[in-house]
N, CA, C, O and the ligand as a Tripos MOL2 file, in Angstrom:
@<TRIPOS>MOLECULE
protein
  273   271    69     0     0
PROTEIN
NO_CHARGES

@<TRIPOS>ATOM
      1 N         110.0230   96.3520   89.2450 N.3       1 MET1
      2 CA        109.3660   96.9260   90.4330 C.3       1 MET1
      3 C         109.2500   95.8490   91.5190 C.2       1 MET1
      4 O         108.8760   94.7080   91.2450 O.2       1 MET1
      5 N         109.5730   96.2290   92.7280 N.am      2 ALA2
      6 CA        109.4770   95.2890   93.8430 C.3       2 ALA2
      7 C         108.2610   95.6530   94.6960 C.2       2 ALA2
      8 O         107.7700   96.7810   94.6660 O.2       2 ALA2
      9 N         107.8010   94.6830   95.4380 N.am      3 GLN3
     10 CA        106.6460   94.9240   96.2940 C.3       3 GLN3
     11 C         106.9150   94.4120   97.7060 C.2       3 GLN3
     12 O         107.5630   93.3860   97.9080 O.2       3 GLN3
     13 N         106.4020   95.1540   98.6610 N.am      4 GLU4
     14 CA        106.5830   94.7570  100.0590 C.3       4 GLU4
     15 C         105.3300   95.1320  100.8300 C.2       4 GLU4
     16 O         104.6570   96.1120  100.5100 O.2       4 GLU4
     17 N         105.0260   94.3430  101.8460 N.am      5 ILE5
     18 CA        103.8780   94.6660  102.6900 C.3       5 ILE5
     19 C         104.3700   94.9420  104.1050 C.2       5 ILE5
     20 O         105.0940   94.1420  104.6970 O.2       5 ILE5
     21 N         103.9630   96.0880  104.6300 N.am      6 ILE6
     22 CA        104.3270   96.4470  106.0020 C.3       6 ILE6
     23 C         103.0550   96.5520  106.8260 C.2       6 ILE6
     24 O         102.0890   97.1980  106.4190 O.2       6 ILE6
     25 N         103.0650   95.9200  107.9690 N.am      7 LYS7
     26 CA        101.9110   96.0080  108.8650 C.3       7 LYS7
     27 C         102.0700   97.2570  109.7380 C.2       7 LYS7
     28 O         103.1460   97.5120  110.2770 O.2       7 LYS7
     29 N         100.9920   98.0290  109.8710 N.am      8 VAL8
     30 CA        101.0630   99.2770  110.6250 C.3       8 VAL8
     31 C          99.9210   99.3370  111.6470 C.2       8 VAL8
     32 O          98.7480   99.1780  111.3110 O.2       8 VAL8
     33 N         100.3050   99.5700  112.8890 N.am      9 GLU9
     34 CA         99.3040   99.6990  113.9540 C.3       9 GLU9
     35 C          98.9060  101.1560  114.1520 C.2       9 GLU9
     36 O          99.7070  102.0640  113.9330 O.2       9 GLU9
     37 N          97.6550  101.3690  114.5700 N.am     10 GLY10
     38 CA         97.2290  102.7030  114.9830 C.3      10 GLY10
     39 C          96.3810  103.4580  113.9850 C.2      10 GLY10
     40 O          95.8720  104.5350  114.2980 O.2      10 GLY10
     41 N          96.2160  102.9130  112.7790 N.am     11 MET11
     42 CA         95.3900  103.6100  111.7860 C.3      11 MET11
     43 C          93.9300  103.2310  112.0090 C.2      11 MET11
     44 O          93.5920  102.0520  112.1230 O.2      11 MET11
     45 N          93.0550  104.2620  112.0700 N.am     12 SER12
     46 CA         91.6610  103.9510  112.3820 C.3      12 SER12
     47 C          90.6430  104.5240  111.4030 C.2      12 SER12
     48 O          89.4830  104.1130  111.4120 O.2      12 SER12
     49 N          91.0550  105.4560  110.5660 N.am     13 CYS13
     50 CA         90.0700  106.0540  109.6630 C.3      13 CYS13
     51 C          90.7350  106.4800  108.3620 C.2      13 CYS13
     52 O          91.9310  106.2700  108.1620 O.2      13 CYS13
     53 N          89.9410  107.0800  107.4830 N.am     14 MET14
     54 CA         90.4740  107.4540  106.1740 C.3      14 MET14
     55 C          91.5380  108.5370  106.2870 C.2      14 MET14
     56 O          92.4190  108.6460  105.4340 O.2      14 MET14
     57 N          91.4520  109.3320  107.3400 N.am     15 HIS15
     58 CA         92.4470  110.3710  107.5610 C.3      15 HIS15
     59 C          93.8250  109.7300  107.8120 C.2      15 HIS15
     60 O          94.8260  110.1330  107.2190 O.2      15 HIS15
     61 N          93.8520  108.7450  108.6840 N.am     16 CYS16
     62 CA         95.0910  108.0170  108.9740 C.3      16 CYS16
     63 C          95.6180  107.3680  107.6960 C.2      16 CYS16
     64 O          96.8070  107.4290  107.3820 O.2      16 CYS16
     65 N          94.7010  106.7540  106.9810 N.am     17 GLN17
     66 CA         95.0450  106.0320  105.7570 C.3      17 GLN17
     67 C          95.7620  106.9550  104.7720 C.2      17 GLN17
     68 O          96.7780  106.5900  104.1810 O.2      17 GLN17
     69 N          95.2100  108.1560  104.6100 N.am     18 LEU18
     70 CA         95.7750  109.1100  103.6650 C.3      18 LEU18
     71 C          97.1280  109.6400  104.1520 C.2      18 LEU18
     72 O          98.0550  109.8280  103.3640 O.2      18 LEU18
     73 N          97.2200  109.8740  105.4460 N.am     19 ARG19
     74 CA         98.4920  110.3820  105.9960 C.3      19 ARG19
     75 C          99.6200  109.3880  105.7570 C.2      19 ARG19
     76 O         100.7210  109.7550  105.3480 O.2      19 ARG19
     77 N          99.3170  108.1170  106.0220 N.am     20 VAL20
     78 CA        100.3460  107.0870  105.8440 C.3      20 VAL20
     79 C         100.6920  106.9340  104.3630 C.2      20 VAL20
     80 O         101.8600  106.8160  103.9920 O.2      20 VAL20
     81 N          99.6640  106.9400  103.5350 N.am     21 LYS21
     82 CA         99.9000  106.8050  102.0920 C.3      21 LYS21
     83 C         100.8100  107.9230  101.5850 C.2      21 LYS21
     84 O         101.7830  107.6710  100.8740 O.2      21 LYS21
     85 N         100.4830  109.1520  101.9570 N.am     22 LYS22
     86 CA        101.2750  110.2990  101.4950 C.3      22 LYS22
     87 C         102.7050  110.2450  102.0170 C.2      22 LYS22
     88 O         103.6520  110.5520  101.2920 O.2      22 LYS22
     89 N         102.8550  109.8510  103.2850 N.am     23 ALA23
     90 CA        104.1920  109.7980  103.8830 C.3      23 ALA23
     91 C         105.0540  108.7530  103.1780 C.2      23 ALA23
     92 O         106.2330  108.9840  102.9060 O.2      23 ALA23
     93 N         104.4540  107.6100  102.8880 N.am     24 VAL24
     94 CA        105.2260  106.5300  102.2490 C.3      24 VAL24
     95 C         105.5470  106.9010  100.8040 C.2      24 VAL24
     96 O         106.6540  106.6590  100.3220 O.2      24 VAL24
     97 N         104.5770  107.4860  100.1250 N.am     25 GLU25
     98 CA        104.8180  107.8330   98.7170 C.3      25 GLU25
     99 C         105.8180  108.9830   98.5770 C.2      25 GLU25
    100 O         106.3530  109.2110   97.4920 O.2      25 GLU25
    101 N         106.0680  109.7040   99.6650 N.am     26 ALA26
    102 CA        107.0460  110.7870   99.6200 C.3      26 ALA26
    103 C         108.4820  110.2620   99.7340 C.2      26 ALA26
    104 O         109.4390  110.9960   99.4860 O.2      26 ALA26
    105 N         108.6230  108.9950  100.1090 N.am     27 VAL27
    106 CA        109.9690  108.4120  100.2210 C.3      27 VAL27
    107 C         110.5180  108.1640   98.8130 C.2      27 VAL27
    108 O         109.8520  107.5810   97.9570 O.2      27 VAL27
    109 N         111.7380  108.6220   98.6040 N.am     28 GLU28
    110 CA        112.3870  108.4890   97.2970 C.3      28 GLU28
    111 C         112.4220  107.0240   96.8420 C.2      28 GLU28
    112 O         112.8510  106.1370   97.5800 O.2      28 GLU28
    113 N         111.9660  106.8000   95.6240 N.am     29 GLY29
    114 CA        112.0080  105.4440   95.0650 C.3      29 GLY29
    115 C         110.7030  104.6840   95.2030 C.2      29 GLY29
    116 O         110.4990  103.6620   94.5480 O.2      29 GLY29
    117 N         109.8120  105.1870   96.0620 N.am     30 VAL30
    118 CA        108.5070  104.5340   96.2190 C.3      30 VAL30
    119 C         107.5800  105.0410   95.1260 C.2      30 VAL30
    120 O         107.4090  106.2470   94.9480 O.2      30 VAL30
    121 N         106.9820  104.1030   94.3950 N.am     31 LYS31
    122 CA        106.0890  104.4820   93.3070 C.3      31 LYS31
    123 C         104.6520  104.5980   93.7710 C.2      31 LYS31
    124 O         103.8900  105.4460   93.3050 O.2      31 LYS31
    125 N         104.3000  103.7220   94.7030 N.am     32 ARG32
    126 CA        102.8970  103.6790   95.0950 C.3      32 ARG32
    127 C         102.7440  102.9980   96.4360 C.2      32 ARG32
    128 O         103.4470  102.0340   96.7360 O.2      32 ARG32
    129 N         101.8270  103.4980   97.2410 N.am     33 ALA33
    130 CA        101.5220  102.8560   98.5120 C.3      33 ALA33
    131 C         100.0080  102.7260   98.6420 C.2      33 ALA33
    132 O          99.2690  103.6960   98.4750 O.2      33 ALA33
    133 N          99.5690  101.5190   98.9410 N.am     34 ASP34
    134 CA         98.1410  101.2850   99.1690 C.3      34 ASP34
    135 C          97.9370  100.8640  100.6060 C.2      34 ASP34
    136 O          98.5590   99.9160  101.0840 O.2      34 ASP34
    137 N          97.0600  101.5750  101.2900 N.am     35 VAL35
    138 CA         96.8190  101.3040  102.7020 C.3      35 VAL35
    139 C          95.4750  100.6090  102.8650 C.2      35 VAL35
    140 O          94.4460  101.1120  102.4130 O.2      35 VAL35
    141 N          95.4930   99.4650  103.5060 N.am     36 ASN36
    142 CA         94.2590   98.7390  103.7930 C.3      36 ASN36
    143 C          93.9820   98.8290  105.2890 C.2      36 ASN36
    144 O          94.7030   98.2570  106.1070 O.2      36 ASN36
    145 N          92.9220   99.5620  105.6290 N.am     37 LEU37
    146 CA         92.6020   99.7860  107.0460 C.3      37 LEU37
    147 C          92.1740   98.4960  107.7470 C.2      37 LEU37
    148 O          92.5000   98.2830  108.9150 O.2      37 LEU37
    149 N          91.4520   97.6460  107.0380 N.am     38 GLN38
    150 CA         90.9530   96.4150  107.6450 C.3      38 GLN38
    151 C          92.0720   95.4600  108.0430 C.2      38 GLN38
    152 O          92.0840   94.9110  109.1440 O.2      38 GLN38
    153 N          93.0110   95.2760  107.1190 N.am     39 THR39
    154 CA         94.1090   94.3460  107.4000 C.3      39 THR39
    155 C          95.2980   95.0530  108.0530 C.2      39 THR39
    156 O          96.2590   94.4100  108.4760 O.2      39 THR39
    157 N          95.2210   96.3950  108.1310 N.am     40 LYS40
    158 CA         96.3180   97.2120  108.6720 C.3      40 LYS40
    159 C          97.6180   97.0190  107.8950 C.2      40 LYS40
    160 O          98.7110   97.0820  108.4570 O.2      40 LYS40
    161 N          97.4750   96.7840  106.6070 N.am     41 GLN41
    162 CA         98.6560   96.5450  105.7920 C.3      41 GLN41
    163 C          98.8730   97.6730  104.7890 C.2      41 GLN41
    164 O          97.9360   98.1930  104.1840 O.2      41 GLN41
    165 N         100.1410   98.0290  104.6400 N.am     42 VAL42
    166 CA        100.5240   98.9880  103.6220 C.3      42 VAL42
    167 C         101.3050   98.2280  102.5570 C.2      42 VAL42
    168 O         102.3700   97.6730  102.8280 O.2      42 VAL42
    169 N         100.7670   98.2130  101.3580 N.am     43 THR43
    170 CA        101.4500   97.5440  100.2490 C.3      43 THR43
    171 C         102.2150   98.5920   99.4610 C.2      43 THR43
    172 O         101.6500   99.5810   98.9920 O.2      43 THR43
    173 N         103.5080   98.3550   99.3270 N.am     44 ILE44
    174 CA        104.3820   99.3440   98.7090 C.3      44 ILE44
    175 C         104.9830   98.7950   97.4210 C.2      44 ILE44
    176 O         105.5360   97.6950   97.3880 O.2      44 ILE44
    177 N         104.8630   99.5770   96.3800 N.am     45 GLU45
    178 CA        105.5560   99.2640   95.1340 C.3      45 GLU45
    179 C         106.7230  100.2220   95.0270 C.2      45 GLU45
    180 O         106.5560  101.4360   95.1490 O.2      45 GLU45
    181 N         107.8980   99.6770   94.8000 N.am     46 TYR46
    182 CA        109.0710  100.5450   94.7710 C.3      46 TYR46
    183 C         110.1250  100.0370   93.8110 C.2      46 TYR46
    184 O         110.1010   98.8890   93.3670 O.2      46 TYR46
    185 N         111.0410  100.9220   93.5080 N.am     47 GLU47
    186 CA        112.1300  100.5590   92.6120 C.3      47 GLU47
    187 C         113.1430   99.7360   93.3830 C.2      47 GLU47
    188 O         113.7090  100.1760   94.3840 O.2      47 GLU47
    189 N         113.3520   98.5370   92.8890 N.am     48 GLU48
    190 CA        114.2580   97.6080   93.5510 C.3      48 GLU48
    191 C         115.6460   98.2220   93.7450 C.2      48 GLU48
    192 O         116.2150   98.8030   92.8210 O.2      48 GLU48
    193 N         116.1770   98.0850   94.9540 N.am     49 GLY49
    194 CA        117.5220   98.5710   95.2280 C.3      49 GLY49
    195 C         117.6060  100.0610   95.5320 C.2      49 GLY49
    196 O         118.6640  100.5560   95.9210 O.2      49 GLY49
    197 N         116.5050  100.7760   95.3590 N.am     50 LYS50
    198 CA        116.5500  102.2290   95.5810 C.3      50 LYS50
    199 C         115.8870  102.6440   96.8820 C.2      50 LYS50
    200 O         115.9610  103.8020   97.2910 O.2      50 LYS50
    201 N         115.2400  101.6840   97.5250 N.am     51 VAL51
    202 CA        114.4980  102.0230   98.7330 C.3      51 VAL51
    203 C         114.9560  101.1510   99.8920 C.2      51 VAL51
    204 O         115.0220   99.9270   99.7840 O.2      51 VAL51
    205 N         115.2700  101.8050  101.0000 N.am     52 ASN52
    206 CA        115.5630  101.0970  102.2310 C.3      52 ASN52
    207 C         114.2660  101.0390  103.0380 C.2      52 ASN52
    208 O         113.6990  102.0740  103.3900 O.2      52 ASN52
    209 N         113.8100   99.8440  103.3220 N.am     53 LEU53
    210 CA        112.5230   99.7100  104.0170 C.3      53 LEU53
    211 C         112.5460  100.3540  105.3910 C.2      53 LEU53
    212 O         111.5010  100.7370  105.9160 O.2      53 LEU53
    213 N         113.7240  100.4750  105.9730 N.am     54 GLU54
    214 CA        113.8130  101.1530  107.2730 C.3      54 GLU54
    215 C         113.4610  102.6380  107.1270 C.2      54 GLU54
    216 O         112.9000  103.2400  108.0430 O.2      54 GLU54
    217 N         113.7910  103.2210  105.9750 N.am     55 ASP55
    218 CA        113.4160  104.6150  105.7160 C.3      55 ASP55
    219 C         111.9000  104.7520  105.5960 C.2      55 ASP55
    220 O         111.3070  105.7290  106.0530 O.2      55 ASP55
    221 N         111.2940  103.7490  104.9700 N.am     56 VAL56
    222 CA        109.8310  103.7590  104.8380 C.3      56 VAL56
    223 C         109.1870  103.6670  106.2180 C.2      56 VAL56
    224 O         108.2450  104.3940  106.5330 O.2      56 VAL56
    225 N         109.7150  102.7580  107.0330 N.am     57 LYS57
    226 CA        109.1710  102.6010  108.3830 C.3      57 LYS57
    227 C         109.3670  103.8740  109.2050 C.2      57 LYS57
    228 O         108.4980  104.2500  109.9900 O.2      57 LYS57
    229 N         110.5050  104.5300  109.0230 N.am     58 ALA58
    230 CA        110.7720  105.7760  109.7500 C.3      58 ALA58
    231 C         109.7640  106.8530  109.3350 C.2      58 ALA58
    232 O         109.2910  107.6270  110.1680 O.2      58 ALA58
    233 N         109.4440  106.8920  108.0440 N.am     59 ALA59
    234 CA        108.4690  107.8770  107.5480 C.3      59 ALA59
    235 C         107.0970  107.6130  108.1550 C.2      59 ALA59
    236 O         106.3700  108.5460  108.4960 O.2      59 ALA59
    237 N         106.7520  106.3560  108.2840 N.am     60 ILE60
    238 CA        105.4640  105.9910  108.8960 C.3      60 ILE60
    239 C         105.4490  106.4150  110.3650 C.2      60 ILE60
    240 O         104.4750  106.9860  110.8540 O.2      60 ILE60
    241 N         106.5520  106.1220  111.0540 N.am     61 ARG61
    242 CA        106.6590  106.4740  112.4700 C.3      61 ARG61
    243 C         106.5240  107.9820  112.6790 C.2      61 ARG61
    244 O         105.9090  108.4310  113.6460 O.2      61 ARG61
    245 N         107.1060  108.7580  111.7610 N.am     62 GLU62
    246 CA        107.0370  110.2150  111.8750 C.3      62 GLU62
    247 C         105.6090  110.7420  111.7890 C.2      62 GLU62
    248 O         105.3030  111.8060  112.3270 O.2      62 GLU62
    249 N         104.7420  110.0040  111.1160 N.am     63 THR63
    250 CA        103.3470  110.4410  111.0430 C.3      63 THR63
    251 C         102.5700  110.0600  112.2970 C.2      63 THR63
    252 O         101.4260  110.4820  112.4740 O.2      63 THR63
    253 N         103.1890  109.2620  113.1700 N.am     64 GLY64
    254 CA        102.5480  108.9140  114.4340 C.3      64 GLY64
    255 C         101.9690  107.5100  114.4990 C.2      64 GLY64
    256 O         101.2400  107.1790  115.4340 O.2      64 GLY64
    257 N         102.2910  106.6850  113.5080 N.am     65 TYR65
    258 CA        101.7890  105.3130  113.4980 C.3      65 TYR65
    259 C         102.9480  104.3460  113.6770 C.2      65 TYR65
    260 O         104.1120  104.7160  113.5240 O.2      65 TYR65
    261 N         102.6180  103.1150  114.0000 N.am     66 GLU66
    262 CA        103.6560  102.1710  114.3920 C.3      66 GLU66
    263 C         103.8080  101.0070  113.4090 C.2      66 GLU66
    264 O         102.9930  100.0850  113.4020 O.2      66 GLU66
    265 N         104.8460  101.0570  112.5880 N.am     67 PRO67
    266 CA        105.0990   99.9300  111.6830 C.3      67 PRO67
    267 C         105.6460   98.7440  112.4670 C.2      67 PRO67
    268 O         106.4340   98.9210  113.3960 O.2      67 PRO67
    269 N         105.2310   97.5370  112.0950 N.am     68 LEU68
    270 CA        105.6980   96.3450  112.8200 C.3      68 LEU68
    271 C         106.7790   95.6260  112.0150 C.2      68 LEU68
    272 O         107.2980   94.6000  112.4560 O.2      68 LEU68
    273 CU         92.3500  108.3390  111.5000 Cu       69 CU69
@<TRIPOS>BOND
     1     1     2 1
     2     2     3 1
     3     3     4 2
     4     3     5 am
     5     5     6 1
     6     6     7 1
     7     7     8 2
     8     7     9 am
     9     9    10 1
    10    10    11 1
    11    11    12 2
    12    11    13 am
    13    13    14 1
    14    14    15 1
    15    15    16 2
    16    15    17 am
    17    17    18 1
    18    18    19 1
    19    19    20 2
    20    19    21 am
    21    21    22 1
    22    22    23 1
    23    23    24 2
    24    23    25 am
    25    25    26 1
    26    26    27 1
    27    27    28 2
    28    27    29 am
    29    29    30 1
    30    30    31 1
    31    31    32 2
    32    31    33 am
    33    33    34 1
    34    34    35 1
    35    35    36 2
    36    35    37 am
    37    37    38 1
    38    38    39 1
    39    39    40 2
    40    39    41 am
    41    41    42 1
    42    42    43 1
    43    43    44 2
    44    43    45 am
    45    45    46 1
    46    46    47 1
    47    47    48 2
    48    47    49 am
    49    49    50 1
    50    50    51 1
    51    51    52 2
    52    51    53 am
    53    53    54 1
    54    54    55 1
    55    55    56 2
    56    55    57 am
    57    57    58 1
    58    58    59 1
    59    59    60 2
    60    59    61 am
    61    61    62 1
    62    62    63 1
    63    63    64 2
    64    63    65 am
    65    65    66 1
    66    66    67 1
    67    67    68 2
    68    67    69 am
    69    69    70 1
    70    70    71 1
    71    71    72 2
    72    71    73 am
    73    73    74 1
    74    74    75 1
    75    75    76 2
    76    75    77 am
    77    77    78 1
    78    78    79 1
    79    79    80 2
    80    79    81 am
    81    81    82 1
    82    82    83 1
    83    83    84 2
    84    83    85 am
    85    85    86 1
    86    86    87 1
    87    87    88 2
    88    87    89 am
    89    89    90 1
    90    90    91 1
    91    91    92 2
    92    91    93 am
    93    93    94 1
    94    94    95 1
    95    95    96 2
    96    95    97 am
    97    97    98 1
    98    98    99 1
    99    99   100 2
   100    99   101 am
   101   101   102 1
   102   102   103 1
   103   103   104 2
   104   103   105 am
   105   105   106 1
   106   106   107 1
   107   107   108 2
   108   107   109 am
   109   109   110 1
   110   110   111 1
   111   111   112 2
   112   111   113 am
   113   113   114 1
   114   114   115 1
   115   115   116 2
   116   115   117 am
   117   117   118 1
   118   118   119 1
   119   119   120 2
   120   119   121 am
   121   121   122 1
   122   122   123 1
   123   123   124 2
   124   123   125 am
   125   125   126 1
   126   126   127 1
   127   127   128 2
   128   127   129 am
   129   129   130 1
   130   130   131 1
   131   131   132 2
   132   131   133 am
   133   133   134 1
   134   134   135 1
   135   135   136 2
   136   135   137 am
   137   137   138 1
   138   138   139 1
   139   139   140 2
   140   139   141 am
   141   141   142 1
   142   142   143 1
   143   143   144 2
   144   143   145 am
   145   145   146 1
   146   146   147 1
   147   147   148 2
   148   147   149 am
   149   149   150 1
   150   150   151 1
   151   151   152 2
   152   151   153 am
   153   153   154 1
   154   154   155 1
   155   155   156 2
   156   155   157 am
   157   157   158 1
   158   158   159 1
   159   159   160 2
   160   159   161 am
   161   161   162 1
   162   162   163 1
   163   163   164 2
   164   163   165 am
   165   165   166 1
   166   166   167 1
   167   167   168 2
   168   167   169 am
   169   169   170 1
   170   170   171 1
   171   171   172 2
   172   171   173 am
   173   173   174 1
   174   174   175 1
   175   175   176 2
   176   175   177 am
   177   177   178 1
   178   178   179 1
   179   179   180 2
   180   179   181 am
   181   181   182 1
   182   182   183 1
   183   183   184 2
   184   183   185 am
   185   185   186 1
   186   186   187 1
   187   187   188 2
   188   187   189 am
   189   189   190 1
   190   190   191 1
   191   191   192 2
   192   191   193 am
   193   193   194 1
   194   194   195 1
   195   195   196 2
   196   195   197 am
   197   197   198 1
   198   198   199 1
   199   199   200 2
   200   199   201 am
   201   201   202 1
   202   202   203 1
   203   203   204 2
   204   203   205 am
   205   205   206 1
   206   206   207 1
   207   207   208 2
   208   207   209 am
   209   209   210 1
   210   210   211 1
   211   211   212 2
   212   211   213 am
   213   213   214 1
   214   214   215 1
   215   215   216 2
   216   215   217 am
   217   217   218 1
   218   218   219 1
   219   219   220 2
   220   219   221 am
   221   221   222 1
   222   222   223 1
   223   223   224 2
   224   223   225 am
   225   225   226 1
   226   226   227 1
   227   227   228 2
   228   227   229 am
   229   229   230 1
   230   230   231 1
   231   231   232 2
   232   231   233 am
   233   233   234 1
   234   234   235 1
   235   235   236 2
   236   235   237 am
   237   237   238 1
   238   238   239 1
   239   239   240 2
   240   239   241 am
   241   241   242 1
   242   242   243 1
   243   243   244 2
   244   243   245 am
   245   245   246 1
   246   246   247 1
   247   247   248 2
   248   247   249 am
   249   249   250 1
   250   250   251 1
   251   251   252 2
   252   251   253 am
   253   253   254 1
   254   254   255 1
   255   255   256 2
   256   255   257 am
   257   257   258 1
   258   258   259 1
   259   259   260 2
   260   259   261 am
   261   261   262 1
   262   262   263 1
   263   263   264 2
   264   263   265 am
   265   265   266 1
   266   266   267 1
   267   267   268 2
   268   267   269 am
   269   269   270 1
   270   270   271 1
   271   271   272 2
@<TRIPOS>SUBSTRUCTURE
     1 MET1         2 RESIDUE 1 A MET
     2 ALA2         6 RESIDUE 1 A ALA
     3 GLN3        10 RESIDUE 1 A GLN
     4 GLU4        14 RESIDUE 1 A GLU
     5 ILE5        18 RESIDUE 1 A ILE
     6 ILE6        22 RESIDUE 1 A ILE
     7 LYS7        26 RESIDUE 1 A LYS
     8 VAL8        30 RESIDUE 1 A VAL
     9 GLU9        34 RESIDUE 1 A GLU
    10 GLY10       38 RESIDUE 1 A GLY
    11 MET11       42 RESIDUE 1 A MET
    12 SER12       46 RESIDUE 1 A SER
    13 CYS13       50 RESIDUE 1 A CYS
    14 MET14       54 RESIDUE 1 A MET
    15 HIS15       58 RESIDUE 1 A HIS
    16 CYS16       62 RESIDUE 1 A CYS
    17 GLN17       66 RESIDUE 1 A GLN
    18 LEU18       70 RESIDUE 1 A LEU
    19 ARG19       74 RESIDUE 1 A ARG
    20 VAL20       78 RESIDUE 1 A VAL
    21 LYS21       82 RESIDUE 1 A LYS
    22 LYS22       86 RESIDUE 1 A LYS
    23 ALA23       90 RESIDUE 1 A ALA
    24 VAL24       94 RESIDUE 1 A VAL
    25 GLU25       98 RESIDUE 1 A GLU
    26 ALA26      102 RESIDUE 1 A ALA
    27 VAL27      106 RESIDUE 1 A VAL
    28 GLU28      110 RESIDUE 1 A GLU
    29 GLY29      114 RESIDUE 1 A GLY
    30 VAL30      118 RESIDUE 1 A VAL
    31 LYS31      122 RESIDUE 1 A LYS
    32 ARG32      126 RESIDUE 1 A ARG
    33 ALA33      130 RESIDUE 1 A ALA
    34 ASP34      134 RESIDUE 1 A ASP
    35 VAL35      138 RESIDUE 1 A VAL
    36 ASN36      142 RESIDUE 1 A ASN
    37 LEU37      146 RESIDUE 1 A LEU
    38 GLN38      150 RESIDUE 1 A GLN
    39 THR39      154 RESIDUE 1 A THR
    40 LYS40      158 RESIDUE 1 A LYS
    41 GLN41      162 RESIDUE 1 A GLN
    42 VAL42      166 RESIDUE 1 A VAL
    43 THR43      170 RESIDUE 1 A THR
    44 ILE44      174 RESIDUE 1 A ILE
    45 GLU45      178 RESIDUE 1 A GLU
    46 TYR46      182 RESIDUE 1 A TYR
    47 GLU47      186 RESIDUE 1 A GLU
    48 GLU48      190 RESIDUE 1 A GLU
    49 GLY49      194 RESIDUE 1 A GLY
    50 LYS50      198 RESIDUE 1 A LYS
    51 VAL51      202 RESIDUE 1 A VAL
    52 ASN52      206 RESIDUE 1 A ASN
    53 LEU53      210 RESIDUE 1 A LEU
    54 GLU54      214 RESIDUE 1 A GLU
    55 ASP55      218 RESIDUE 1 A ASP
    56 VAL56      222 RESIDUE 1 A VAL
    57 LYS57      226 RESIDUE 1 A LYS
    58 ALA58      230 RESIDUE 1 A ALA
    59 ALA59      234 RESIDUE 1 A ALA
    60 ILE60      238 RESIDUE 1 A ILE
    61 ARG61      242 RESIDUE 1 A ARG
    62 GLU62      246 RESIDUE 1 A GLU
    63 THR63      250 RESIDUE 1 A THR
    64 GLY64      254 RESIDUE 1 A GLY
    65 TYR65      258 RESIDUE 1 A TYR
    66 GLU66      262 RESIDUE 1 A GLU
    67 PRO67      266 RESIDUE 1 A PRO
    68 LEU68      270 RESIDUE 1 A LEU
    69 CU69       273 GROUP 0 **** ****
């Protein structure tokens, strides 16, 4: 299992947190996403070689938040 941290701007409450978590976990190959509102970081656990991080960022963008 590989891990990556993506910084995301625009999340302000638990609603945002859940939306981003669900969107990221819906990406094929992602096992788990933990969203930290304070640090604005999304920690992703995924199957190595099966996930393109650009796809994850695109999924985040589709929910209306801005991955950096
Ligand atoms: Cu919110």
